[in-house]
C-alpha positions, 0 to 999 in steps of 0.5 A: 383474266383481270379482276375487272373482266371477271366482274363484267362477264356476269353483268353482261350475261345478266343483261342478256337474260333480262332482255330475253325474259322481257322479250318473252313477256312482250310476245306472250302479252301480244299473243293474248292482246292481238286477237282482241283487235278483231273484237274491237273492230267488230264492236266499232263497226257495229257502233257505226252501223247503229249510228247510221240506223239511228240517223236513218231509222228506215235503213233496214226497211229500204234494204229489204225493199231493194232486195225485192221483198214483197209487201202488202198493197191494196192495189191488185195487179202483177208484182204490185207488192214489190215497191222497187225491183233492182233488176231494172238498174241492171237492165238499164246499164246493159241496154244503155251500155253494151247493147247500144255501144256494140250495136253501133259499132257493128252496124256502122262497122258494116257500112264502113266495110261495104264502102271500103269494099266498093271503093277498092273492089267495085262490086261484081260486074256483069261480065256479059249481057246476052239480051236473053232473060230468065224469070227469077221472081214471080209477081207474088214473090216480088210484092212479098219482098218489097212489102216486108223490106219497106216495113223492115226499113221503117221499123229499123229507123223508128227502132234505132232512133229510140235506141240511139236518140239520146246520143244522136237526135237530142243534140240535133233536135233538142229534148222537146223535138225528140220527145215529139218524134218518140211519141210518133215513132213508138206507136208506128213501130208497135203497129207496123210490127204486126204487119211485118211479122205476117210478111216475115212468116210467109217469106220464111215458109215460101222460100224454105225450099230454096235455102236448104244447104247442098254439097256445092255450098261448101265450095261457095264458102271456100271461095267466099262467093268469088267476090275477092278473086273474081271466080264463079263458084257453082250455085243453085237458085240461092247461093250459100251466102243467100242461104246463110242470110235466110237462116239468119233471118229465121233465127234473128227474126224469131228472136225479134218477133218473140221478144216483141210479143212480150213488149207489145202485150205486157198486160198478159201477166209477164213480170218485169224481169221477163220484160227486161230480158225481152227488151235486151233480146229484142235490141240484140236481135234487131241489131244483128239483123239490121247489120246483115240487111245492110250487106244484103242491100249492098249485094242486091244493088251495087255489089252485084250488077244485074241483081236488082233487075230480078226484084224489080221486073222479075227477069234477070239476064241469062249472063247474070244467071250463068255468072252467079247461079249456073246450076239454076240456069242449067235447070231452067234451060232444061225445062225451056223457060228462058226466052230470047231477046225481044220476046215478051217476058210475060209468057214465061213460066216461073223458073224452077228452083 
């Protein structure tokens, strides 16, 4: 080994030692200084918050207001001590968002589906008209049905116009025209709701005996009522589909009536949160029932030839009864309540369920 190489080796080792020592020093200093960054950030954020409060000295006050903190007021009444209830914004977003949008999709989707079904399938045709009729709906039942149905249609029109008016009516009527309509529709909706409730309660109670599910209803559901394959599943006075519609009216109607009670009588001491929940429940329940009613109207008119006759005159053709409610027709014949062609229907007794 030459003399120059011997001298170079200690010099290189010395540089490595110095680099290692400096690295250890940097790591040690960094380990001590790095945690201080959190304190610097916290101090900076506190300084910015303090500047914001100096710019708006009532920021803390409004923060408490938006949290629903009750204060003092000389005004007496429900929740008068709460200046701002932030839940109102949540209600507004739910009502104008999912309830309005999904409700429109549901109702319009049902109407489109019924139109497609009518165009492709054409509804259930009456296969054979015998000329012999059976009393299906006595006068009181028919009056009750049309009374409740007409009120429901008016309530649906006024209610949906208030729900969708911003999107559907204001572009057509203008803001002032819609305001005039809303001032008319709102009280009509409120007052007629009381009369509708009375009719709905009587209807639910009177027709309960016809809508208890029985063993043959499973077969009706399996065959989807025969609307797609042309079959005629067994059915009593009400088939399984009509029973399902009845129970949907019971549940949906109760939700509509109960929530409507909160909205009609706010002076009974309900808090704003309860009113907001009631409004959302009222909207959802109404939209579900309206969707079902669209299907009911179709099936009672174009969807089933001969069905509307029963709710107009009370009488249905024996062929229609055999095609859609064969078990009920057998019961009617057993009691001798069907009458022949040309015989006055006014002498027949109400058909047994």
